[in-house]
C-alpha positions as CSV (number, residue, x, y, z in Angstrom):
1,M,47.8,34.3,116.7
2,Q,51.9,33.7,116.2
3,H,52.6,32.5,112.7
4,I,55.7,31.0,111.4
5,T,56.9,30.0,108.7
6,A,57.9,26.6,107.1
7,T,61.8,27.3,107.5
8,Q,61.8,28.8,110.6
9,L,59.4,25.8,112.1
10,H,62.2,23.4,110.6
11,A,65.0,25.1,112.6
12,W,62.8,25.0,115.4
13,L,62.6,21.1,115.2
14,A,65.9,20.7,114.5
15,D,67.8,22.3,117.1
16,P,68.0,20.4,120.3
17,D,68.2,22.9,123.0
18,R,64.1,23.9,121.8
19,T,61.5,21.9,123.1
20,P,59.4,21.2,120.1
21,P,56.1,22.4,119.8
22,L,52.8,20.0,119.3
23,L,52.7,19.5,115.4
24,V,48.4,19.7,115.0
25,D,47.3,19.0,111.4
26,V,43.9,19.7,110.6
27,R,43.8,18.8,107.6
28,E,41.2,15.6,106.5
29,P,42.7,12.1,107.1
30,W,43.2,11.2,103.3
31,E,45.7,14.0,102.8
32,F,47.1,13.6,105.9
33,A,48.1,10.0,104.5
34,L,49.0,11.8,101.5
35,C,52.0,13.8,103.1
36,Q,52.6,15.3,106.4
37,I,55.2,16.8,108.6
38,P,57.1,13.7,110.3
39,G,55.7,14.0,114.3
40,S,52.3,15.8,113.0
41,I,49.1,14.1,115.0
42,N,46.3,14.6,112.6
43,L,43.0,15.9,114.1
44,P,40.8,17.1,111.6
45,M,39.2,20.4,111.4
46,Q,35.1,18.9,112.2
47,S,36.3,16.8,115.0
48,L,38.3,19.8,116.7
49,P,35.2,21.1,118.9
50,A,35.2,17.5,120.3
51,R,38.4,16.7,120.8
52,Y,40.4,19.6,121.7
53,P,40.6,19.2,125.6
54,E,43.0,16.4,124.3
55,L,45.4,19.2,123.3
56,D,48.4,20.1,126.4
57,Q,47.1,23.9,126.8
58,A,50.7,24.6,128.3
59,A,51.8,23.1,125.0
60,E,53.3,25.4,121.7
61,I,51.2,24.6,119.5
62,V,52.0,24.7,115.9
63,M,48.2,24.5,113.4
64,I,49.2,22.8,109.9
65,C,46.8,22.7,107.1
66,H,47.4,22.5,103.3
67,H,48.0,26.4,102.4
68,G,47.6,27.7,105.9
69,A,43.7,29.1,105.6
70,R,42.0,26.2,107.7
71,S,45.0,25.9,110.6
72,F,44.3,29.7,110.8
73,Q,40.5,29.2,111.6
74,S,41.5,26.3,114.0
75,G,44.1,28.5,115.6
76,L,41.5,30.8,116.3
77,F,38.8,28.6,117.8
78,L,42.1,27.2,120.2
79,E,42.4,30.3,121.4
80,N,39.0,31.6,121.9
81,A,38.9,28.0,123.8
82,G,41.8,28.9,126.6
83,Y,44.9,28.3,124.4
84,S,47.0,31.2,124.1
85,L,50.4,29.5,123.0
86,I,48.9,28.8,119.0
87,I,51.3,29.0,116.2
88,N,49.7,29.1,112.5
89,L,52.4,27.6,109.8
90,Q,52.0,29.9,106.9
91,G,51.4,28.2,103.5
92,G,50.8,25.1,105.3
93,V,52.4,21.7,103.8
94,A,52.4,23.0,100.1
95,A,55.2,25.5,101.7
96,W,56.9,23.0,104.1
97,A,57.1,21.2,100.5
98,Q,58.3,23.7,98.3
99,N,60.8,25.0,101.1
100,V,62.1,22.1,103.0
101,D,61.3,19.1,101.7
102,P,60.8,18.6,97.7
103,A,60.8,15.3,98.4
104,M,57.4,15.4,99.7
105,P,54.1,14.3,97.8
106,T,52.4,18.0,96.6
107,Y,48.2,17.5,95.8
């Protein structure tokens, strides 16, 4: 699995010449409601085994959680299910708030 920092992801999302990745946030709905990276979809970790076929297997997928552990585990699950373009956001939304969007609420 590849890894990406918050600042690298921010640069990717801002680059008009690059296809944006699919941003999959595996936190619980209450966490997602508090703060989220714009454009991300909420697919809680517990629902991933039932819902992963909804994801485009050909897309580059950036996995997101609070600090990076749940997204890493979820990314491994997707890789084992045959997805090959999985990228884990190091430090999760906490790193995004610290390094990209200081106005983002934190918890």
